[in-house]
N, CA, C and O of each residue as an XYZ file, in Angstrom:
260
protein
N     101.370    111.768    147.853
C     101.768    112.782    147.819
C     102.828    112.503    146.274
O     103.224    111.388    145.935
N     103.060    113.514    145.684
C     103.600    113.378    144.530
C     104.692    113.524    144.283
O     105.246    114.550    144.677
N     105.540    112.374    143.403
C     106.846    112.392    143.166
C     107.577    113.560    143.112
O     106.902    114.441    142.578
N     109.051    114.069    143.554
C     109.555    115.276    143.552
C     109.299    115.371    141.785
O     108.879    116.497    141.517
N     109.375    114.899    141.111
C     109.671    114.677    139.563
C     108.756    115.694    139.048
O     108.945    116.556    138.190
N     107.457    115.341    139.932
C     105.958    115.577    139.295
C     105.763    117.453    139.919
O     104.940    118.240    139.451
N     106.693    117.747    140.964
C     106.374    118.765    141.385
C     106.577    120.120    140.301
O     107.375    120.012    139.369
N     105.817    121.349    140.501
C     105.772    122.452    139.443
C     107.454    122.874    139.922
O     107.856    122.601    141.053
N     108.239    123.493    139.003
C     109.394    123.778    139.414
C     109.112    125.481    139.444
O     108.310    126.161    138.805
N     110.076    125.832    140.414
C     109.710    127.599    141.330
C     111.304    128.269    140.500
O     112.356    127.629    140.470
N     111.202    129.002    140.182
C     112.414    130.372    139.641
C     112.871    131.050    140.706
O     112.174    131.119    141.718
N     114.053    131.624    140.641
C     114.219    132.528    141.938
C     113.669    133.840    140.308
O     113.072    133.541    139.274
N     114.364    135.619    140.904
C     114.667    136.342    140.585
C     115.398    136.287    138.806
O     114.923    136.568    137.706
N     116.655    135.811    139.237
C     117.923    135.242    137.930
C     117.056    134.244    137.405
O     116.532    134.526    136.327
N     116.885    133.559    137.723
C     116.352    132.088    137.004
C     115.217    132.861    135.712
O     115.406    132.811    134.497
N     114.249    133.428    136.304
C     112.911    133.945    135.866
C     113.700    135.162    134.485
O     113.345    135.093    133.308
N     114.538    135.958    134.885
C     114.878    136.694    134.277
C     115.708    135.928    132.584
O     115.620    136.141    131.374
N     116.467    134.995    133.504
C     117.039    134.421    132.106
C     115.839    133.386    131.627
O     116.156    133.142    130.463
N     114.881    132.804    131.854
C     114.116    132.405    131.292
C     113.212    133.261    129.933
O     113.003    132.881    128.780
N     112.802    134.579    130.665
C     112.245    135.422    129.681
C     112.925    136.400    128.573
O     112.424    137.211    127.795
N     114.631    135.887    128.880
C     115.397    136.514    128.414
C     115.616    138.093    128.722
O     116.330    138.760    127.972
N     114.852    138.782    130.076
C     115.312    140.050    130.198
C     115.997    140.424    131.422
O     116.113    139.440    132.153
N     116.592    141.687    132.011
C     117.385    141.836    132.895
C     116.955    141.879    134.011
O     116.156    142.814    134.051
N     117.028    141.395    134.956
C     116.948    141.506    136.524
C     115.680    142.390    136.703
O     114.477    142.370    136.965
N     116.912    143.306    136.338
C     115.870    144.258    137.446
C     114.159    144.703    136.478
O     113.178    145.090    137.113
N     114.146    144.611    135.607
C     112.908    144.041    134.174
C     111.980    143.392    135.350
O     110.954    144.014    135.625
N     112.299    142.022    136.165
C     111.646    141.175    137.305
C     111.089    141.857    138.072
O     109.860    141.864    138.137
N     112.031    142.765    139.015
C     112.314    143.673    139.914
C     110.953    144.599    139.953
O     110.056    144.708    140.789
N     111.177    145.162    138.794
C     109.889    146.214    138.274
C     108.632    145.829    138.313
O     107.835    146.582    138.873
N     108.111    144.461    137.680
C     107.471    143.923    137.116
C     106.602    143.496    138.991
O     105.491    143.708    139.477
N     107.526    143.021    139.347
C     106.931    142.996    140.572
C     106.437    144.131    141.596
O     105.369    144.084    142.206
N     107.429    145.203    141.686
C     106.776    146.376    142.518
C     105.767    146.780    141.684
O     105.535    147.910    142.113
N     105.093    146.609    140.864
C     103.904    146.756    140.001
C     103.095    145.718    140.194
O     102.070    145.852    139.526
N     103.113    145.018    140.644
C     102.124    143.475    140.841
C     101.559    143.033    139.055
O     100.436    142.576    138.845
N     102.271    143.209    138.281
C     102.020    142.764    137.280
C     103.026    141.293    136.651
O     103.125    140.916    135.484
N     103.710    140.661    137.971
C     104.046    139.202    137.800
C     103.156    138.487    138.704
O     102.675    138.981    139.724
N     102.976    137.414    138.323
C     102.094    136.670    139.408
C     103.565    135.820    140.109
O     104.319    135.174    139.380
N     103.801    135.967    141.687
C     104.773    135.611    142.403
C     104.311    135.377    143.907
O     103.152    135.613    144.249
N     105.286    134.894    144.797
C     104.882    134.652    146.178
C     106.733    135.180    146.607
O     107.730    135.397    145.917
N     106.501    135.203    147.778
C     107.510    135.747    148.444
C     107.633    134.527    149.516
O     106.733    133.988    150.160
N     109.559    134.163    149.501
C     109.825    133.449    150.823
C     111.012    134.417    151.163
O     111.895    134.962    150.501
N     110.570    134.386    152.762
C     111.035    135.734    153.138
C     111.160    137.042    152.643
O     110.196    137.779    152.849
N     112.343    137.607    151.901
C     111.799    138.781    151.257
C     112.507    138.843    149.780
O     113.158    139.731    149.229
N     112.112    137.541    149.373
C     112.999    137.336    148.027
C     111.786    136.501    147.264
O     111.333    135.438    147.687
N     111.292    137.257    145.917
C     110.313    137.043    145.122
C     110.725    135.497    144.359
O     111.860    135.240    143.959
N     109.713    134.689    144.275
C     109.809    133.473    143.713
C     108.518    133.293    142.614
O     107.455    133.913    142.623
N     108.988    132.185    141.618
C     107.822    132.457    140.461
C     107.331    130.904    140.448
O     108.151    130.092    140.876
N     106.109    130.424    140.012
C     105.904    128.797    140.098
C     105.673    129.190    138.322
O     104.878    130.008    137.858
N     106.642    128.316    137.577
C     106.895    128.616    136.373
C     105.223    128.075    135.414
O     104.826    128.656    134.404
N     104.643    127.102    135.946
C     102.902    126.919    135.135
C     102.227    128.597    135.207
O     101.590    129.195    134.340
N     102.678    129.083    136.681
C     101.689    130.486    136.543
C     102.452    131.595    135.812
O     101.839    132.591    135.425
N     103.850    131.450    135.596
C     104.451    132.540    134.625
C     103.706    131.907    133.263
O     102.984    132.704    132.664
N     103.803    130.640    132.752
C     103.433    130.835    131.246
C     102.174    130.872    131.317
O     101.702    131.337    130.280
N     101.642    130.677    131.843
C      99.862    131.264    131.792
C      99.830    132.849    132.012
O      98.843    133.352    131.477
N     100.593    133.682    132.611
C     100.826    135.018    132.769
C     101.377    135.073    131.485
O     101.315    136.290    131.313
N     101.725    134.757    130.762
C     102.397    135.044    129.288
C     101.459    134.882    128.435
O     101.170    135.812    127.681
N     100.934    133.929    128.390
C      99.690    133.648    127.202
C      98.893    134.342    127.316
O      98.354    134.762    126.292
N      98.391    134.843    128.754
C      96.994    136.117    128.649
C      97.846    137.535    128.163
O      97.304    138.369    127.439
N      99.140    137.674    128.623
C      99.748    138.671    127.628
C      99.742    139.126    126.338
O      99.658    140.268    125.887
N      99.896    137.492    125.539
C      99.751    137.728    124.212
C      98.314    137.950    124.114
O      98.323    138.788    123.212
N      97.129    137.793    124.399
C      95.776    137.759    124.528
C      95.394    139.584    124.055
O      94.848    140.056    123.057
N      96.104    140.362    125.563
C      95.543    141.794    125.447
C      96.573    142.355    123.919
O      97.679    142.059    123.467
N      95.375    143.361    123.499
C      95.878    143.851    122.509
C      97.208    144.960    122.928
O      97.491    145.394    124.044
N      97.925    145.242    121.530
C      99.038    146.315    121.961
C      98.567    147.640    122.458
O      97.560    147.849    121.780
N      98.738    148.677    123.284
C      98.584    149.625    123.548
C      99.352    150.477    122.946
O      99.253    151.679    123.191
């Protein structure tokens, strides 16, 4: 079993909005359009920091439209 300090952090919508420096409504929009890697706990979206960082790297690779 991993020590608790080795477990990947999980963020809430508000925490992710702060992390990405966007408004929480932007996070909700990305969730609704399934553009953001997330999982639900009850009715709330939660985000694995490692998955979000991977998603950001992939977004940087895509050409701008």
